N, C-alpha and C positions, 0 to 999 in steps of 0.2 A: 420410525426411520435411519437412525445407523444401519440397522440390520437389514431392512431392502436392501440399504446404499451398499451393503457390502457382498451383494446379490446381486448387483449391476456392475460393479466395479470395473470387470474383466470387455467389458462390453463396450463399457465407455470410451477403453484406452484403443479399442480399436475404431470411434467410427465419431465418437464428443460424444453421441447421443445416439438413443439406439432405441428400438420399438419396446423394450423394458418400460420404461419410467409410466407407457400406459397404465403396467400396474397402479405404480404409486400415485397418478393423480385425479384417474378414476375412482370415484363411489361405490364401492358395493352392493348402494341402496340404486344406481344409476344415473347415478347425477354423472355428468361427462366432465365437467371443470372441479376443481376441488375451489373452494370458498377461500380467495387469497387472502385474508387475514393467517390461515390456519401454514400457512410457506413457509409464513417471513423469519418467524422467530430462529427454527431451526437452521435453513438454508447460513441463515444471517452469522448467529453460530459457528456454527461450520466451520464458515469462511473465515473468519475471523480467528480462531482456536488453528485454525491447521496452517493461516498463517506465521502467527504465532512462533507454531513448528519451526517453519521454515527461516522466519525470524535469526531467531538461533541458530538454524545452521548453516544460513547460508550467508546472508545477509550480516551479520553482526561476526561474520569471521572475515568474508570479504570488507568490512569498514574497522573493521579492529577495533569496535568495539570489548569483544574478548578476541584472547587470541588459546589455540586448544594447544593442549600438549602433550597429545598423542602425533607421533611421528608421523606412522601408518595416515593421517587425518589433514591432505593438507591445501583444502579452502583456504588457506590464511596464506597461498603461496602460489595463488591461483589455477588451482588444479579441479578441476572439477568433475566430474564422473558422469556418462552419458546418463545414464539409472540413475543419478540426483533429475533427471526431467520430469522423471514418473509423476512426482506425488502429488504437484503443484497441476500439472497437464491434466489428471486426470479427475483432480474434487472442484477443481476451479469448472469444468465442464459439463461438472457431476449437479451443482448446482445451480449453475447459470439456466438449467433447464427450468430447476426449481424458480427462481425471479420469473422466465418466460413463463413461465405457464402459470402463475401468479399475474399476470398482465394479463392473461385469457380470462380467466378466472374474474379477472377484473372490470376487464371491459363488456362480458356478459352482463354483468350488474350495476353498468357502467358507473363504475366507482373512482372517478376522480383521482380521490384520495388512493388507493391503492394501483392505481396505471402508473400516477407518478409515480411512488415507491418502487413498484418494481423497475420504472424504467432509470431508477438510478441507482441500484443493485445491478441491474443488468449492465449499466457506462459505468460501474465501479469495476466490476467482476470481471468484463472483458476487456477491460485498460492495461489489466495488470494481465491477463493473456497476452494482451501483443504487445507489452512494454521488458517483459522477459522473454519470447520467445521470436518479437519482430513481423513477419505475414502468418496468418494462420486463419484453420477455419472460422470463416462469422458467418456470411448471407445462410450458408449450406446448411453452418450445424449448428447438432441441436435441433434437425426435420426428421430425423429415423424414426420418429413412430410416426407421426401424420403423411408424411413426403415420404419414407424408406430411402430416405438419403444416407448410406451407408457408408460412403468415403466423398469427402465433402471436399466443396475446391476449398482452396488457402484465398481469403482475401489480403493486399495489401493492404499494409496500414496505413500508409493516408488512405484509401478510402475509409477500410474501419474508423479512422479517427470521425473522417466525417461524416458516416454514420453517431458513433458516438454524442457529437457533436448535437445532430440534429434531434435525439430521440430525449439532451438534456434540455432542448428550446422544449420540445410536445412537454416534458417532465416540470418547468416553469410551467406552463399556459395552462396545464392540470390542474397544478395546487395552489392560484390561482384562483380559479375557480372551484377547486376541494368545497364540501363543508366539512361542519367537526363529526369528529368519529363518535359513534354512541357511546358511554362510556361503560359499558359490560363490555364493548372491543378494546380499549386504548390498553389496558394489559396486557396486549396479545402484540403490541408496536411497543420491541422494547427498549427503541433509541430514542424515542423521544416521549411515550408514551401520549402519541394520536397524535400532537403538538404539528400541525400542517405545515404551518409557518415555517416554524425549526427546520423541517424537511427541506421546503425549499429553499431555505439560506444552504441546509449542507447542499443539495444541487448545484446553486450558482456556485458554491463557493470552489465544491470538489469542475465544476467547471472550470477555475481561473486557474487549478492547478493541472487538468491535461491542456488550456493552450498554452502556458507558459511551456509546458512540456514541446509542446512542437514550434513555439513562435520562431522559431535557430532557421523555419523554412517558411515561403512566402504564400507555398499556393494554397493553405487553407484562410489568406487571411485573419490570423490568429492576432498580430498582434492590435490591429482596428477590432475584435470585438471584446479584447481584452482591455482598449478608451472604452469601450461601448458601454461592456454591463457595471465598474470601476465609474464610468463618470455622466460619460453625455445620457445613458438610458435609464442608473442608476437607480431609479424609484420602481423601475420594471424587473428588475434583476435584486431582488434580498442580498443581503450577502453576511456570514456571521459578523457577530458587530459586543462580541464577548464569549465568554469560557465558557459558558452557560451556552451555548449552542453546539458547541465543539460535537463530533460525531461518536460519540466515545460508547460502546457496551460496557458500558460499567457489571464485570462482575460482581457475582453475586458470595456471599459465606459458601450457599449448599447448593446441591445439584440441582438442577440442567444447567445453568448461566454463571457454569463456572468457569479458567478458564484453563487452556493449555494444562499447566502444569502445576492442576491442583494436584491431582494422583501421584507424581513425583513425588519420592524418596527427598530430604534436602539431600542426599546423596550424591545423586543422577543430575538433585539437579545444576547442585555445584560444580560435580568435579569435573577433574579432565581440562578445563580450562582457568584463566584468568583474566580478568579483564587486560583490555591494550592501553598501552604506553599514553596512546597517545588520547586517548580515549579519556583515561584518568588526568594526565597534566594538562590540560586545558580545564577542566574543572576547579584543580589547583591553583590554579594562578589566578581564578577568579575570584578564586573560594566559595563558591555554587553551592548553594546548603542541599542543592540534588542529591549530590553524594550523600550524602547521612541515608537516603533512599535508596539509591542506587546499588552504591559496596562496600565492601568491609573495610575494615581497618589490617595494613598489616603492619607492624612493629611500630604501633600508635600513629599510623601517618595513612594513606592513602594511595598504592603505590601499583603500577601496575609493570605488564612486561611486554617483550619487543614481538612484533607480529615478525611475520616475511624470514626466519629464523630457521638458518643452514638445515638440513637432516641432520640428524646424530647431534646435536645443540638445543636439545630439550630446555628451554629456561625453569628455574623456579616458580610456582604460581605464589601471585602475593595480593595483592586484594581480588575479591571475589565477587560474582552478585550476590548481594541484599536475597538472605533469605522468603526474606517478606515478601516483592518480587512474584513471588508463587499462583500467587493467588490477586494479586495488585489489581483493580476494578480497572485503573487509567492505563492498562497493556489491553485495552481491547479498542483500543481507539483510531478510528479509520480516518480521519481527520479534522487538525481541531484550529484552533484559533490563531496560535500561532504559526501555524504554518499557513495562517492565509496570509497574514501578516506581514512575513519575510516576503511569500508572492510578491507583495501587494513594493514591497521594499525594494525588493530586485525590478518590477516595474519600475519603479520609479525614477531608478538610476538610468534605466534603458530610455526615458520622456515618454511612457506610456500612457502615464496618467499623473494627473493635480493632484498634490499629496507632494511633501519631501519624504526625504526617504528615508533619513536620520527616527522621522515621528512613526513610520512603520515600522524600522527598527524597533525602537524604543520601545514600543506596543508588544513587540513582538516576542523581545527579549522579557517584556514583565510578566508576560500573557503565558513564554512557555515555564517558570519561573513560578507562580503566584499558582497555576493549576494543577500543581504536586503539595497545595496545599501552604508553603514557604512566602516567606515576606521577602521582596528583593534585597538584600542588601545598600546600605546607604550610599556605598561607594562604587559599586558595580560597573555604571552607566558612569563615572564619572575620571576611574581611579583605578583600575582595571585598561587589558588590555581591549575589554571589550569596546570600551569607552569609541561613540564615533569622532572621526574624523571625516569634518565634512571639507578641507583641504586633499585627502584620497580623492585620484584619480578614478573612475569607474569600476579596472579591474577589481581595485583593492577594496575598494566597496561590497564589489559582489563578493570578493570573497570571505569577507567580515557580517555578510549576513548568509551566504552559506553556511559557515563554522557553525552560526549559532542555529540555522536549522537540520544541520542536523543532529542537534539536540533535543528538537523539538520533535522530531521523529524517530525517537526512541521506542525500537520492537513494532514501528508501523510498519508491516509487510516489508515489501521489498522499494518503501522510497529511499531511505537511504542509498542505494545504488544507483537508483536511478539517476540520482538529482545528479551522486559521481560524474553518470557515463551524460550525464547531458552539458553540466559544467566544466567537469575539472576540480571540483569545490566538494569537501574539503581538499588541502593539498595533503596524506596521507605519507607520511614518510616510511622510504620503500628499504624491505629488508631482504639483506642481503642471500634471503635464499630463495627470494621469486622464481619462480616456472614463466612456463607460457610465455617467455618476454620479455616478464618480469612487466606486462602491458593486463593492467585489471580487463575480467572478460566482461563483453559488452551484449552479451545476451547468452541464455542456454541452449544448449541443440535441443534436433528437436526428439519425442520422446523417442528411442527403440521399436518400437512398435507401431508409432505413427507409420518407422521408416518403410514397415515390413506392407503393412497391414493397405495402406495407403498410398500404394508405390508411386504410381501418376503424378497424381494429385503431388507428392512429394515434391517429386524429383523435378515438378514443373517451380514450387515456390523455392530452393534452391537452385537453382537459375537465377529465379529472379532475386534473393536475394542477395547473391554472388559468392550461394558457400555454406553450408553447414555447421558450423565454426562459431569457438565462444567469440573471436576477435570479428567477426562479420557483424557489419557496425545494422541496427534499423533506420528506418528510414528517417526518422524524426531527430536522429545523430550520426547521421552524414553533412 
């Protein structure tokens, strides 16, 4: 699959989908639709590993998880070059084609199982695309093969989200009606080994993530839908109930299902950056046991460095990423139970769901730590700054929730950045060397090739968005 991907990559850059995919998904024996189970593992693994690549390069720098010690690399100063936009755009659209073909193949054989799975994967990848760029090709994307649409229009983010919610509704219905996957096929489904109940929980938990993301807007009635899923119709929308339900592609110790960092030399994985002071200091204050897994010690303690330092004032590296993270199975995270609990905690603060924010918050904290194999320290939630204070106002409660959520999203694609853009939390220190007016980028610019080769639709999208600039806010963030 990866060899084929290389041959069509340039074509994908031009149009987000081309006729060349016909060769990928048409059998040499004359079968026009590839069996859906054969597309899932490769496409899923490819998206997750590439997400890890950019979590390391972009998210973790923007969000001060680590700080580069190269003056030429200024992402930590909020400088993102236009060419950074190409990598994920190309690869997300490439695998989106495979997930859409997976749905088509499943519909031919009337498989509710794989139609539901394909819809969830489609929504996951499509949401990453629109949350990163804003208005993007959607309704006409991935149609070069069948419709000959080589210059797809850009859809508004509002209309994209409406469609994503519709797909998640369909996925929930189909997976409710799904039958058990044959034992012989379970090994071809790497996320839940064929457990359709867990896939259904994943789809609805993802639904809550995306509903919360747009809950600041009224157009799609997201707040009411959150209430419906969690309270008034909860029997119809099962969601994660424990860490065991988390959507994590657990990397193996040998290929093919290995981490993006599996073949990195130790020096390459760890050189050129040190863990950020903000990231380390909170964990130190809580005496958080995850530090042992995530960081190395410097002079017998965990120490970080300041982000956003001025040009020419490069700090000396202190603590670094632990080498054990190179093929850590939990870095294959798509969405975990702790994240869901923090979503529910925020929803409770806002009066959208029953149950106390404190209960959801404390469940999230415990799940986030135990997921990594540690016991929650006895005084973690009673004697540290992680303690819940019911006298706090809504702002203070949300700040506390989002700080813990930040750590639950460790190395999870762009989710820390998306949530920061949505809420302004966690409150990150601003270094003296920040550029871009000291403003966190609100999106990535459109890829350069898209600007030139789909010019008319690009210009229309830019006009609708209000510009093609790092500081232009996407619809849900306005």
